[in-house]
ZAKEZA-802147 format. One record per residue (C-alpha): x, y, z; residue in three letters; residue number from 1. Coordinates in steps of 0.05 Angstrom, whole numbers. Example, Ala and Ser with C-alpha at 12.3 -4.5 7.8 and 13.67 -1.06 7.14 Angstrom:
<nodes>
NODE     c1     c2     c3 type seq
NODE    246    -90    156  ala   1
NODE    273    -21    143  ser   2
</nodes>
This chain:
<nodes>
NODE     c1     c2     c3 type seq
NODE      3      9     -1  met   1
NODE     16     79    -27  arg   2
NODE     29    108     53  pro   3
NODE     -8    168     55  leu   4
NODE     51    229     56  ile   5
NODE      8    308     80  gly   6
NODE     36    366     41  val   7
NODE     26    433     76  ser   8
NODE      5    492     35  thr   9
NODE     -4    562     13  tyr  10
NODE    -57    611     39  leu  11
NODE    -63    664    -18  glu  12
NODE   -117    722    -10  thr  13
NODE   -115    732    -78  gln  14
NODE   -105    670   -128  ala  15
NODE   -134    675   -200  arg  16
NODE   -150    614   -254  trp  17
NODE   -209    612   -304  gly  18
NODE   -252    673   -296  val  19
NODE   -247    677   -207  trp  20
NODE   -194    713   -167  thr  21
NODE   -199    684    -95  leu  22
NODE   -167    668    -37  glu  23
NODE   -144    606    -35  ala  24
NODE   -105    545     -8  ala  25
NODE    -55    519    -58  leu  26
NODE      6    483    -77  leu  27
NODE     60    481   -142  pro  28
NODE     35    424   -166  ser  29
NODE    108    404   -172  ala  30
NODE    105    375    -89  tyr  31
NODE     46    317   -104  pro  32
NODE     75    298   -169  arg  33
NODE    137    291   -135  leu  34
NODE    108    255    -79  val  35
NODE     67    211   -135  gln  36
NODE    136    195   -158  gly  37
NODE    163    168   -103  ala  38
NODE    107    121    -86  gly  39
NODE     65    159    -29  gly  40
NODE     -4    186    -39  leu  41
NODE     -9    257    -32  ala  42
NODE    -56    293      9  ala  43
NODE    -54    382     14  met  44
NODE    -65    403     92  leu  45
NODE    -89    477     91  pro  46
NODE    -72    525    140  pro  47
NODE   -117    500    197  asp  48
NODE   -129    502    277  asp  49
NODE    -66    487    307  pro  50
NODE   -104    448    353  gly  51
NODE   -125    404    301  his  52
NODE    -55    388    290  ala  53
NODE    -43    307    327  ala  54
NODE   -107    294    293  arg  55
NODE    -91    312    228  val  56
NODE    -13    281    227  val  57
NODE    -45    221    269  gly  58
NODE    -80    207    205  arg  59
NODE    -13    203    154  leu  60
NODE     35    167    146  asp  61
NODE     94    212    123  gly  62
NODE     89    294    130  leu  63
NODE    125    352     83  val  64
NODE    134    420    109  ile  65
NODE    138    457     43  ala  66
NODE    166    519     19  gly  67
NODE    150    588     21  gly  68
NODE    148    654     53  pro  69
NODE    198    688    105  asp  70
NODE    186    653    189  val  71
NODE    168    704    225  asp  72
NODE    228    729    274  pro  73
NODE    179    728    329  ala  74
NODE    184    666    324  arg  75
NODE    267    648    344  tyr  76
NODE    260    722    384  gly  77
NODE    290    762    334  ala  78
NODE    288    841    313  glu  79
NODE    250    834    237  arg  80
NODE    298    859    186  ser  81
NODE    278    905    133  pro  82
NODE    300    843     80  arg  83
NODE    254    796    106  thr  84
NODE    190    783     72  gly  85
NODE    120    795    109  pro  86
NODE     92    752    156  pro  87
NODE     53    691    144  ala  88
NODE     25    677    218  his  89
NODE    -31    624    198  glu  90
NODE     18    579    158  arg  91
NODE     72    587    210  asp  92
NODE     26    569    280  ala  93
NODE     -7    516    233  trp  94
NODE     60    482    204  glu  95
NODE    106    494    271  leu  96
NODE     47    453    301  ala  97
NODE     44    405    251  leu  98
NODE    129    401    265  ile  99
NODE    109    382    335  gly 100
NODE     63    338    327  ala 101
NODE    104    294    288  ala 102
NODE    160    297    323  leu 103
NODE    117    282    381  ser 104
NODE     83    211    341  ala 105
NODE    134    191    316  gly 106
NODE    117    208    242  val 107
NODE    169    213    190  pro 108
NODE    175    296    162  leu 109
NODE    214    315    114  leu 110
NODE    236    403    105  gly 111
NODE    231    435     48  ile 112
NODE    261    507     43  cys 113
NODE    219    539     86  arg 114
NODE    203    483    124  gly 115
NODE    275    467    146  met 116
NODE    281    536    164  gln 117
NODE    210    522    205  leu 118
NODE    240    460    236  leu 119
NODE    299    490    271  asn 120
NODE    258    547    300  val 121
NODE    209    489    327  ala 122
NODE    264    464    358  leu 123
NODE    301    526    390  gly 124
NODE    337    548    323  gly 125
NODE    359    606    297  thr 126
NODE    352    638    229  leu 127
NODE    398    686    189  val 128
NODE    346    742    156  gln 129
NODE    384    751    101  his 130
NODE    435    720     43  leu 131
NODE    471    734    -16  glu 132
NODE    476    687    -74  gly 133
NODE    426    631    -62  his 134
NODE    359    662    -99  ala 135
NODE    408    702   -152  glu 136
NODE    344    714   -200  val 137
NODE    277    737   -173  val 138
NODE    212    680   -188  gly 139
NODE    278    643   -221  val 140
NODE    311    561   -192  phe 141
NODE    383    576   -189  gly 142
NODE    435    516   -172  gly 143
NODE    486    501   -137  his 144
NODE    530    439   -112  pro 145
NODE    513    419    -39  val 146
NODE    567    372     -2  lys 147
NODE    533    318     43  pro 148
NODE    552    307    119  val 149
NODE    585    227    123  pro 150
NODE    555    184    163  gly 151
NODE    486    219    174  thr 152
NODE    424    195    139  val 153
NODE    424    256     87  phe 154
NODE    491    220     71  gly 155
NODE    473    149     67  gly 156
NODE    408    179     12  ile 157
NODE    459    223    -19  val 158
NODE    530    200    -13  pro 159
NODE    562    241    -60  glu 160
NODE    568    318    -79  glu 161
NODE    500    334   -116  val 162
NODE    476    393   -146  leu 163
NODE    414    421   -115  val 164
NODE    354    482   -149  pro 165
NODE    355    532    -99  thr 166
NODE    309    605    -85  tyr 167
NODE    327    617     -9  his 168
NODE    354    689     12  his 169
NODE    338    669    100  gln 170
NODE    384    602    129  ala 171
NODE    402    557    177  val 172
NODE    441    601    229  glu 173
NODE    445    576    303  arg 174
NODE    414    495    302  leu 175
NODE    351    473    342  gly 176
NODE    363    426    402  ala 177
NODE    385    357    376  gly 178
NODE    388    373    302  leu 179
NODE    457    363    262  val 180
NODE    480    385    203  ala 181
NODE    484    335    146  ser 182
NODE    502    378     84  ala 183
NODE    533    452     71  his 184
NODE    543    504     11  ala 185
NODE    608    511    -13  ala 186
NODE    605    579     32  asp 187
NODE    593    540     97  gly 188
NODE    510    552     90  thr 189
NODE    469    496    133  val 190
NODE    441    458     65  glu 191
NODE    413    400    108  ala 192
NODE    392    381    180  leu 193
NODE    369    321    221  glu 194
NODE    355    286    285  leu 195
NODE    403    233    290  pro 196
NODE    381    155    284  pro 197
NODE    337    137    340  gly 198
NODE    308    200    351  asp 199
NODE    261    194    292  gly 200
NODE    255    202    227  trp 201
NODE    269    283    209  ala 202
NODE    307    316    154  leu 203
NODE    302    388    129  gly 204
NODE    338    412     62  val 205
NODE    345    473     39  gln 206
NODE    335    471    -31  trp 207
NODE    275    434    -69  his 208
NODE    277    378   -100  pro 209
NODE    203    384   -116  glu 210
NODE    237    424   -174  met 211
NODE    293    374   -196  gly 212
NODE    291    296   -222  glu 213
NODE    334    272   -155  asp 214
NODE    260    229   -118  leu 215
NODE    323    200    -74  arg 216
NODE    303    246    -15  val 217
NODE    228    236    -22  met 218
NODE    231    166    -40  arg 219
NODE    273    158     25  ala 220
NODE    226    201     63  leu 221
NODE    161    152     23  val 222
NODE    205     86     45  ala 223
NODE    206    111    125  ala 224
NODE    128    118    121  ala 225
NODE    128     53    103  ser 226
</nodes>
């Protein structure tokens, strides 16, 4: 049986399709296609009452926290930088609750870009609010190599240096409690982090695997969820 993988969504005040311009919970189609291509069933998880997170996660086999807007710096005790984007309060609250529920229940978790940053914040870590060179053209995914850390879960999934699709201007600063860095960019930026084996299956990647053709990270989540 294919495991059911929940993927968190955007919540936009104005989205356009056909003749409509309405508020919408949406998700780029590359996310469910990645889940499906890796052998899972994809379910969208739009923002909801954080108090419902444990019940939602209890129905899932695995969880993906998708990319999106900057995390509110108040969530990690920092003053807002002028370079930080507008807050997404509903997403922050909902996705942090989903992460907490997944960690408590031992449900395998993958954080993508913003999702990795939220995983770090959920465990007490902090973020760099602006980083040059990882989003070179507005609205266009770039690419750069990341080098895995040997002996980590990610290093076992992707043992070689690999070129990844990337688009972000924030990054992990101080690691959250229990997390270890498992890949770096050439400039030292943490590009993947994880809980050590034995502490549950939780992995975050700073890049966007849904925008590439390498299925190994998602296949690892699907395998853990199975």
